[in-house]
SEDRENVEX-649392 format. One line per 10 residues: number of its first residue (from 1); their letters; for each residue z, x, y of N, C-alpha, C. Coordinates in pm, whole numbers, padded with zeros to 5 digits. Atoms other than C-alpha are relative to their C-alpha. Layout:
# residues N
NUM = a = Z/X/Y/Z/X/Y/Z/X/Y ~ ...
# end
This chain:
# residues 279
1 = xxxxxxxxxx = -00104/-00031/-00098/09227/10058/09818/-00060/00062/00127 ~ 00060/-00064/-00118/09007/10271/10046/-00069/-00102/00087 ~ 00065/00106/-00076/08807/09965/10145/00103/-00081/00078 ~ -00109/00073/-00065/09133/09782/10225/00055/00078/00118 ~ -00054/-00085/-00107/09253/10076/10436/-00086/-00009/00125 ~ 00088/00000/-00116/08947/10080/10662/-00009/-00139/00064 ~ -00004/00135/-00057/08951/09701/10703/00126/-00019/00084 ~ -00126/00010/-00073/09315/09720/10807/-00004/00081/00128 ~ 00012/-00085/-00119/09235/10003/11049/-00074/-00074/00110 ~ 00078/00073/-00100/08970/09793/11225/00081/-00115/00058
11 = xxxxxxxxxx = -00080/00112/-00047/09206/09495/11245/00108/00044/00096 ~ -00109/-00048/-00083/09493/09695/11390/-00049/00046/00137 ~ 00051/-00052/-00125/09278/09856/11655/-00058/-00111/00089 ~ 00058/00109/-00078/09121/09524/11762/00105/-00095/00058 ~ -00102/00095/-00044/09447/09332/11805/00039/00016/00147 ~ -00034/-00011/-00143/09548/09482/12143/-00110/-00048/00092 ~ 00113/00045/-00082/09199/09416/12281/-00008/-00152/00000 ~ 00005/00146/00009/09206/09057/12154/00109/-00064/00085 ~ -00111/00055/-00079/09545/08998/12316/-00030/00005/00150 ~ 00033/-00014/-00142/09414/09122/12649/-00091/-00113/00045
21 = xxxxxxxxxx = 00095/00102/-00040/09122/08877/12659/00051/-00141/-00025 ~ -00057/00131/00024/09343/08593/12539/00077/-00052/00120 ~ -00073/00043/-00119/09521/08584/12875/-00087/-00092/00086 ~ 00072/00087/-00090/09429/08325/13136/-00077/00084/00101 ~ 00090/-00076/-00086/09150/08433/13369/00067/00041/00131 ~ -00059/-00030/-00129/09360/08413/13687/00105/00110/-00007 ~ -00100/-00106/00013/09619/08658/13549/-00056/00124/-00065 ~ 00062/-00111/00072/09372/08895/13388/00021/00133/00071 ~ -00005/-00125/-00074/09393/09154/13666/00140/00060/00002 ~ -00137/-00051/-00001/09769/09196/13609/00035/00077/-00127
31 = xxxxxxxxxx = -00034/-00065/00126/09743/09369/13273/00064/00137/00026 ~ -00076/-00125/-00010/09967/09669/13217/-00020/00077/-00130 ~ 00027/-00082/00117/09864/09946/12978/00073/00132/00015 ~ -00072/-00127/-00003/10081/10245/12890/-00033/00079/-00126 ~ 00026/-00090/00112/10024/10547/12667/00132/00064/-00040 ~ -00129/-00048/00048/10322/10645/12451/-00017/00120/-00092 ~ -00013/-00111/00093/10410/10970/12279/00133/-00018/-00071 ~ -00117/00041/00076/10656/10902/11999/00044/00106/-00100 ~ -00061/-00088/00098/10890/11088/11767/00108/-00081/-00071 ~ -00098/00081/00071/11097/10928/11491/00028/00049/-00139
41 = xxxxxxxxxx = -00036/-00031/00137/11267/10956/11156/00066/-00121/-00063 ~ -00053/00116/00070/11366/10700/10892/00040/00037/-00142 ~ -00032/-00001/00143/11534/10665/10555/-00041/-00136/-00052 ~ 00059/00126/00041/11339/10398/10370/00085/-00070/-00104 ~ -00059/00081/00105/11491/10114/10174/-00105/-00029/-00105 ~ 00097/00020/00107/11320/10089/09835/00071/00000/-00136 ~ -00052/-00003/00136/11371/10055/09462/-00027/00136/-00063 ~ 00016/-00127/00070/11422/10362/09249/-00082/-00021/-00126 ~ 00084/00005/00120/11157/10420/08982/00056/00100/-00101 ~ -00066/-00088/00096/11349/10559/08686/-00102/00074/-00085
51 = xxxxxxxxxx = 00097/-00076/00081/11143/10842/08527/00030/-00011/-00149 ~ -00019/00011/00144/11087/10801/08157/00045/00131/-00063 ~ -00034/-00130/00058/11142/11173/08103/00147/00038/00016 ~ -00143/-00028/-00010/11508/11161/08205/00070/-00062/-00120 ~ -00069/00049/00119/11721/11130/07894/00108/-00099/00040 ~ -00089/00108/-00039/11917/10808/07908/00147/00033/-00021 ~ -00139/-00036/00027/12233/10958/07763/00033/00140/00053 ~ -00030/-00130/-00061/12238/11260/07996/00149/00015/00026 ~ -00143/-00003/-00026/12598/11166/08072/00068/-00109/-00079 ~ -00080/00104/00060/12871/10972/07907/00042/-00098/00110
61 = xxxxxxxxxx = -00042/00101/-00096/12991/10653/08075/00147/00022/00034 ~ -00139/-00026/-00039/13303/10782/08247/00056/-00115/00085 ~ -00039/00119/-00074/13314/10491/08489/-00126/-00071/00048 ~ 00116/00081/-00038/13088/10224/08633/-00077/00059/00116 ~ 00066/-00056/-00117/13003/10433/08938/-00120/00087/-00038 ~ 00108/-00088/00045/12778/10663/08735/-00094/-00076/-00093 ~ 00098/00067/00083/12458/10541/08580/-00027/00083/-00125 ~ 00027/-00070/00126/12329/10636/08238/-00091/00119/00019 ~ 00089/-00112/-00020/12077/10873/08390/00054/00101/00101 ~ -00063/-00111/-00069/12325/11083/08584/00023/-00017/00148
71 = xxxxxxxxxx = -00029/00024/-00141/12393/10920/08921/-00100/00070/00091 ~ 00106/-00053/-00086/12063/11007/09084/00004/-00070/00135 ~ -00002/00056/-00134/12050/10958/09460/-00121/-00093/00020 ~ 00110/00095/-00013/11842/10641/09514/-00055/-00006/00143 ~ 00040/00012/-00140/11821/10675/09893/-00049/00133/00053 ~ 00046/-00133/-00039/11623/10995/09925/-00150/00000/00032 ~ 00136/00004/-00051/11286/10880/10055/00008/-00001/00152 ~ -00015/-00017/-00144/11276/11008/10413/-00136/00024/00064 ~ 00123/-00021/-00074/10997/10998/10669/00033/00050/00141 ~ -00008/-00046/-00138/10955/11185/10996/-00142/-00001/00056
81 = xxxxxxxxxx = 00135/00014/-00054/10663/11143/11235/-00003/00027/00150 ~ 00029/-00002/-00144/10512/11203/11575/-00141/-00054/00018 ~ 00131/00060/-00019/10216/11029/11727/-00024/-00044/00142 ~ 00039/00051/-00131/10040/10870/12020/-00053/-00142/-00019 ~ 00046/00138/00013/09976/10500/12082/-00007/-00066/00137 ~ 00007/00082/-00121/09855/10283/12371/00073/-00132/-00025 ~ -00069/00129/00010/10060/09969/12440/-00046/-00091/00112 ~ 00049/00100/-00094/09922/09662/12609/00107/-00107/00021 ~ -00100/00100/-00033/10160/09424/12790/-00067/-00128/00045 ~ 00060/00130/-00030/10076/09053/12807/00111/-00102/00024
91 = xxxxxxxxxx = -00093/00110/-00022/10240/08720/12894/00113/00042/00094 ~ -00091/-00046/-00105/10405/08826/13221/00058/00138/-00032 ~ -00037/-00139/00031/10427/09179/13082/00134/00011/-00074 ~ -00124/-00003/00077/10722/09088/12860/-00024/00023/-00148 ~ 00035/-00027/00139/10537/09131/12528/-00095/00120/-00003 ~ 00083/-00118/00015/10394/09469/12429/-00059/00006/-00140 ~ 00070/-00015/00129/10136/09519/12153/-00055/00141/-00006 ~ 00036/-00142/00008/10087/09878/12037/-00058/00035/-00136 ~ 00056/-00058/00121/09877/10061/11782/-00054/00138/00035 ~ 00047/-00135/-00029/09771/10422/11750/-00016/00082/-00125
101 = xxxxxxxxxx = 00015/-00093/00111/09779/10723/11524/00122/00090/-00004 ~ -00116/-00087/00013/10069/10925/11387/-00013/00090/-00123 ~ -00007/-00095/00111/10125/11226/11163/00138/-00013/-00062 ~ -00124/00032/00069/10391/11158/10901/00026/00102/-00111 ~ -00043/-00079/00116/10584/11382/10663/00104/-00080/-00076 ~ -00097/00070/00084/10775/11232/10371/00065/00100/-00095 ~ -00074/-00082/00095/11041/11393/10155/00066/-00094/-00100 ~ -00061/00080/00105/11124/11226/09825/00073/00092/-00095 ~ -00082/-00086/00085/11392/11356/09594/00073/-00081/-00104 ~ -00087/00054/00104/11571/11284/09270/00110/00103/-00019
111 = xxxxxxxxxx = -00111/-00095/-00008/11915/11444/09293/00115/-00050/-00086 ~ -00114/00035/00082/12197/11447/09043/00127/00000/00083 ~ -00128/00005/-00067/12532/11338/09178/00108/00075/-00075 ~ -00094/-00078/00079/12699/11542/08907/-00061/00137/-00024 ~ 00043/-00138/00022/12606/11872/08744/-00150/00013/-00022 ~ 00142/-00011/00034/12255/11804/08613/-00045/-00128/-00067 ~ 00053/00103/00089/12025/11563/08437/-00099/00069/-00095 ~ 00084/-00057/00106/11813/11622/08125/-00142/-00055/00014 ~ 00141/00036/-00018/11433/11622/08167/-00078/00042/-00125 ~ 00078/-00030/00121/11204/11601/07863/-00129/00071/00037
121 = xxxxxxxxxx = 00120/-00077/-00029/10939/11871/07884/-00098/00001/-00117 ~ 00088/-00008/00116/10802/11852/07531/00054/-00088/-00112 ~ -00037/00082/00115/10801/11618/07233/-00105/00016/-00109 ~ 00090/-00017/00114/10650/11682/06890/00040/-00101/-00107 ~ -00032/00105/00096/10640/11373/06670/-00032/00040/-00143 ~ 00031/-00047/00135/10499/11564/06377/00116/00082/-00056 ~ -00111/-00085/00045/10769/11829/06353/00136/-00058/00037 ~ -00121/00074/-00033/11024/11581/06492/00100/00083/00081 ~ -00093/-00066/-00091/11170/11779/06778/-00038/-00036/00144 ~ 00017/00027/-00142/11214/11721/07151/00072/00108/00080
131 = xxxxxxxxxx = -00059/-00108/-00080/11279/11988/07415/00032/-00054/00140 ~ -00045/00041/-00133/11480/11917/07732/00039/00122/00082 ~ -00053/-00101/-00091/11564/12123/08038/00103/-00067/00091 ~ -00104/00052/-00087/11864/12083/08267/-00039/00025/00146 ~ 00050/-00008/-00138/11771/12008/08629/00106/-00054/00096 ~ -00089/00048/-00106/11985/11977/08940/-00070/-00103/00089 ~ 00075/00093/-00085/11717/11812/09155/-00148/00036/00000 ~ 00145/-00016/-00017/11343/11765/09206/-00036/-00059/00136 ~ 00036/00044/-00135/11200/11739/09559/-00150/00014/00021 ~ 00143/-00002/-00027/10852/11661/09682/-00027/-00039/00145
141 = xxxxxxxxxx = 00035/00026/-00140/10699/11668/10031/-00148/-00033/00010 ~ 00138/00043/-00019/10382/11490/10140/-00029/-00016/00148 ~ 00045/00016/-00138/10178/11468/10460/-00096/-00118/00007 ~ 00074/00124/-00008/10033/11136/10571/-00061/-00018/00139 ~ 00058/00045/-00126/09808/10997/10842/00028/-00148/00011 ~ -00047/00137/-00010/09954/10671/10967/-00057/-00076/00118 ~ 00044/00091/-00106/09842/10372/11174/00112/-00102/00021 ~ -00106/00098/-00026/10132/10178/11332/-00054/-00124/00070 ~ 00023/00122/-00078/10123/09821/11461/00136/-00054/00037 ~ -00132/00040/-00047/10419/09715/11676/-00012/-00105/00109
151 = xxxxxxxxxx = -00008/00104/-00102/10505/09410/11884/00144/-00006/00048 ~ -00136/00008/-00054/10806/09408/12118/00008/-00105/00110 ~ -00025/00108/-00096/10962/09147/12341/00120/00036/00086 ~ -00108/-00027/-00094/11171/09209/12653/00080/-00128/00026 ~ -00086/00116/-00019/11470/08977/12687/00007/-00043/00147 ~ -00014/00032/-00143/11498/08998/13067/-00132/-00047/00059 ~ 00119/00057/-00062/11258/08805/13286/-00052/00083/00117 ~ 00043/-00083/-00113/11236/09075/13552/00024/00148/-00032 ~ -00010/-00144/00020/11211/09451/13581/00141/00050/00028 ~ -00132/-00059/-00015/11540/09640/13528/-00007/00148/-00039
161 = xxxxxxxxxx = 00004/-00143/00036/11617/10014/13508/00043/00027/-00144 ~ -00043/-00013/00139/11780/09963/13167/-00020/-00136/-00066 ~ 00044/00130/00049/11621/09689/12959/-00001/-00003/-00153 ~ -00005/00017/00145/11677/09559/12605/-00126/-00070/-00050 ~ 00113/00068/00063/11393/09461/12374/00019/-00005/-00151 ~ 00005/00010/00145/11337/09351/12017/-00142/00031/-00047 ~ 00131/-00043/00050/11054/09480/11802/-00011/-00027/-00150 ~ 00035/00000/00142/10888/09418/11468/-00125/00088/-00013 ~ 00113/-00090/00016/10636/09658/11324/-00028/00034/-00145 ~ 00042/-00046/00132/10456/09805/11027/-00086/00123/00019
171 = xxxxxxxxxx = 00091/-00115/-00004/10260/10115/10943/-00073/00011/-00133 ~ 00086/-00021/00116/09975/10182/10703/-00033/00148/-00004 ~ 00012/-00145/00009/09954/10540/10575/-00092/00042/-00112 ~ 00087/-00060/00102/09708/10754/10384/00043/00145/-00022 ~ -00046/-00135/00031/09824/11068/10207/-00116/00098/00008 ~ 00105/-00102/-00013/09622/11374/10308/00033/00127/-00080 ~ -00036/-00118/00079/09819/11639/10116/00143/-00016/-00053 ~ -00134/-00006/00057/10120/11687/09888/00028/00142/-00047 ~ -00041/-00130/00052/10310/12004/09814/00039/-00013/-00147 ~ -00049/00002/00136/10394/12101/09460/00149/-00032/00000
181 = xxxxxxxxxx = -00143/00033/00004/10732/11957/09360/00086/00126/-00013 ~ -00097/-00109/00009/11028/12189/09406/00105/-00038/-00105 ~ -00090/00030/00111/11232/12200/09083/00114/00102/-00001 ~ -00119/-00087/00004/11587/12339/09087/00072/-00021/-00133 ~ -00057/00009/00134/11709/12412/08735/00148/00033/00001 ~ -00142/-00027/00015/12064/12432/08612/00026/00150/-00014 ~ -00014/-00146/00011/12016/12800/08519/-00137/00065/00006 ~ 00125/-00073/-00022/11751/13066/08577/-00085/00012/-00125 ~ 00074/-00016/00125/11651/13086/08211/-00104/-00110/-00018 ~ 00091/00113/00017/11475/12749/08239/-00113/-00002/00101
191 = xxxxxxxxxx = 00103/00000/-00104/11256/12844/08534/-00141/00022/-00056 ~ 00131/-00018/00062/10974/12932/08293/-00071/-00135/-00023 ~ 00059/00133/00019/10921/12556/08259/-00038/-00067/00134 ~ 00022/00061/-00130/10872/12502/08632/-00139/-00061/00014 ~ 00136/00052/-00015/10493/12463/08627/-00024/-00121/-00089 ~ 00016/00114/00090/10515/12227/08331/00066/-00124/00059 ~ -00068/00114/-00061/10770/12004/08503/-00077/-00049/00121 ~ 00076/00039/-00119/10561/12007/08822/-00117/-00090/-00035 ~ 00113/00083/00042/10265/11861/08634/00046/-00136/-00052 ~ -00051/00124/00057/10489/11590/08486/00060/-00093/00106
201 = xxxxxxxxxx = -00051/00084/-00109/10621/11464/08822/-00113/-00086/00055 ~ 00107/00087/-00052/10416/11159/08933/-00026/00025/00148 ~ 00036/-00023/-00140/10227/11210/09260/00006/-00128/00081 ~ 00000/00128/-00072/10204/10842/09350/-00138/-00033/00055 ~ 00126/00045/-00057/09926/10640/09510/-00024/00062/00137 ~ 00035/-00062/-00128/09741/10768/09815/00043/-00086/00119 ~ -00030/00091/-00111/09828/10461/10025/00146/-00046/-00006 ~ -00136/00052/-00010/10168/10347/10146/00012/-00082/00128 ~ -00023/00080/-00120/10301/10096/10396/00149/-00030/00012 ~ -00138/00029/-00032/10633/10028/10566/00005/-00115/00100
211 = xxxxxxxxxx = -00024/00103/-00101/10774/09739/10770/00142/00016/00051 ~ -00133/-00016/-00058/11071/09729/11004/00024/-00101/00111 ~ -00044/00071/-00121/11267/09539/11267/00082/00098/00081 ~ -00069/-00098/-00084/11428/09712/11563/00056/-00066/00124 ~ -00049/00031/-00133/11635/09677/11875/-00010/00128/00082 ~ 00024/-00120/-00079/11554/09914/12160/00040/-00017/00145 ~ -00038/-00002/-00141/11624/10010/12517/-00104/00079/00079 ~ 00093/-00066/-00091/11372/10090/12789/00079/00059/00115 ~ -00069/-00069/-00109/11492/10342/13047/-00104/00038/00105 ~ 00097/-00024/-00106/11305/10352/13378/-00038/-00130/00067
221 = xxxxxxxxxx = 00031/00121/-00076/11197/10109/13648/-00132/00016/00074 ~ 00125/00002/-00073/10867/10013/13808/00024/00032/00148 ~ -00002/-00030/-00144/10806/10159/14153/-00143/-00008/00053 ~ 00133/00023/-00057/10514/10057/14371/-00067/00133/00031 ~ 00077/-00121/-00026/10247/10328/14376/00045/00123/-00076 ~ -00053/-00113/00076/10440/10547/14132/-00051/-00002/-00144 ~ 00041/-00011/00140/10331/10673/13789/00114/00054/-00085 ~ -00118/-00045/00074/10687/10743/13672/-00001/-00056/-00142 ~ 00005/00050/00138/10702/10720/13289/00126/-00077/-00038 ~ -00113/00066/00064/10930/10498/13082/00049/00086/-00115
231 = xxxxxxxxxx = -00055/-00055/00123/11163/10632/12817/00048/-00114/-00088 ~ -00044/00103/00094/11241/10429/12505/00080/00064/-00113 ~ -00074/-00037/00119/11502/10464/12233/00026/-00127/-00079 ~ -00015/00120/00081/11514/10220/11944/00056/00034/-00138 ~ -00065/-00018/00129/11705/10173/11620/-00061/-00099/-00100 ~ 00070/00080/00099/11527/10046/11308/00096/-00044/-00110 ~ -00075/00055/00113/11699/09819/11059/-00044/-00144/-00024 ~ 00022/-00091/00113/11587/09731/10805/-00134/00072/00012 ~ 00124/-00074/00009/11313/09985/10731/-00036/00006/-00148 ~ 00025/00030/00141/11142/09895/10402/-00136/00051/-00044
241 = xxxxxxxxxx = 00125/-00038/00065/10876/10045/10177/-00059/-00124/-00067 ~ 00064/00120/00053/10627/09769/10089/-00082/00024/-00125 ~ 00096/-00025/00107/10385/09932/09847/00067/00064/-00122 ~ -00054/-00054/00125/10454/10020/09483/-00062/00135/-00035 ~ 00045/-00128/00055/10429/10368/09331/-00077/00085/00101 ~ 00065/-00084/-00100/10327/10534/09657/00060/00140/00005 ~ -00068/-00129/-00001/10578/10818/09614/00067/00023/-00136 ~ -00067/-00033/00124/10734/11001/09323/00139/-00061/-00002 ~ -00132/00059/00026/11036/10808/09189/00030/-00126/00079 ~ -00031/00116/-00082/11004/10517/09432/-00108/-00107/-00011
251 = xxxxxxxxxx = 00093/00111/-00006/10846/10174/09443/00045/-00096/00109 ~ -00030/00091/-00109/10835/09892/09697/00112/-00096/-00031 ~ -00110/00093/00016/11115/09645/09754/00134/00068/00013 ~ -00133/-00056/-00023/11481/09694/09837/00088/-00023/-00122 ~ -00089/00011/00116/11726/09764/09555/00144/-00027/00042 ~ -00139/00016/-00042/12064/09804/09723/00015/-00009/00152 ~ -00024/-00008/-00144/12063/09908/10088/-00131/00018/00075 ~ 00122/-00017/-00078/11778/09853/10338/00003/00130/00081 ~ 00006/-00124/-00075/11659/10163/10519/00027/-00018/00148 ~ -00024/00001/-00145/11723/10255/10880/-00063/00123/00062
261 = xxxxxxxxxx = 00061/-00113/-00067/11591/10492/11142/00016/-00007/00150 ~ -00007/-00009/-00145/11554/10591/11504/-00133/00054/00052 ~ 00126/-00045/-00061/11254/10642/11735/00021/00023/00149 ~ 00002/-00031/-00143/11214/10805/12076/-00146/00000/00046 ~ 00136/-00004/-00052/10909/10763/12295/00003/00011/00152 ~ 00019/-00013/-00144/10785/10843/12646/-00134/-00061/00033 ~ 00121/00075/-00032/10528/10613/12806/-00046/00026/00143 ~ 00061/-00025/-00130/10292/10688/13091/-00096/-00113/00034 ~ 00090/00109/-00038/10111/10413/13287/-00145/00046/00005 ~ 00145/-00024/-00005/09733/10395/13255/-00061/-00110/00087
271 = xxxxxxxxx = 00056/00099/-00090/09556/10224/13542/00110/-00062/00084 ~ -00095/00071/-00086/09752/09961/13734/00136/-00011/-00067 ~ -00137/00007/00051/10129/09984/13687/00063/-00130/00050 ~ -00048/00135/-00035/10282/09634/13679/00140/-00017/-00053 ~ -00138/00019/00047/10652/09539/13657/00012/-00109/-00105 ~ -00029/00104/00098/10795/09337/13370/00037/-00128/00072 ~ -00031/00128/-00060/10807/08967/13454/-00096/-00044/00108 ~ 00094/00039/-00105/10520/08971/13703/-00100/-00100/-00053 ~ 00102/00096/00038/10262/08695/13704/-00137/00065/00001
# end
C-alpha cells in the first residue's frame, strides 16, 4: 500500500505539468495558474461495517425501521479539511486541473438510535459465559494527510463575474494519527471496561480514498493588470468512500444514501492573469 501511495503521489503532481505542455505551441504563453486556499466538509457515502461484537438481539423487532443491532447511525463518517493547491487552466482557460496538499480530520461514529446497544467485551468458551456492556455510542477521530486531484469545466465561453462550473475529483489520504475511541456507556458502573472496549474497536487501514462530483460557482472577474483573487463555492454530490476498512465501522461503496459536502476556496493568480475563454 505504501508503494502504491507514493506512485499515486507522483502521478497526481505530474498531471498539471503534463497538461500545460500538451497545449499548442502558439497558445503556450496564455497559461493561467492560480493558487487556492481551501476549506471544506463532507459526510461520506459508504457501507456500514457491522461489528461482530454487537449482540444481534440487542433489541426486539418492534418494526421494520429498527435493525437487529439497534438502529445504529450508518451516516456518521464525516471529514473536514483545509489545504492549498495550485490550479492550472488550459484549453482557452475553461478547464482547470488542480492538485495539492490538505490536512484532513475524520470523525467516525456508531450511535444507537434508541437507548443502547450490547457490546461483547469478554467470552469464555470453557466456563460457557459471555459478558456484555451497554453502550450509547462509540466515536473515533483521525488525522490524515491528503492529496486531492480535481478537474473542473466552466460552462461559459467568456469571463463573467459569476460563473458556473462542474467538477469531478478524488483524494488519496494517509492516516498520520488516530485518537483513542471515545466510549459512552449506558451507566457509569461500566466505565471500568473503557480501555478494554477501546482496544476492541478496529482502527482501520492507514490509506483511504474518496471520489466526488460537484457543481460550483466562481465569484470574481478578470481585470487587466489586477491580481484580484477569485472566490469559489461548490457543492459535492455524491461524495463516496472508495477504499475498504479504512475507518472503524465503515467500508467502501454506497449502501443507502450517497454522501454530500461543501467546499470554499480563495484563489490568487500566479504570474500572468488570463481571462476565461481567451485564446
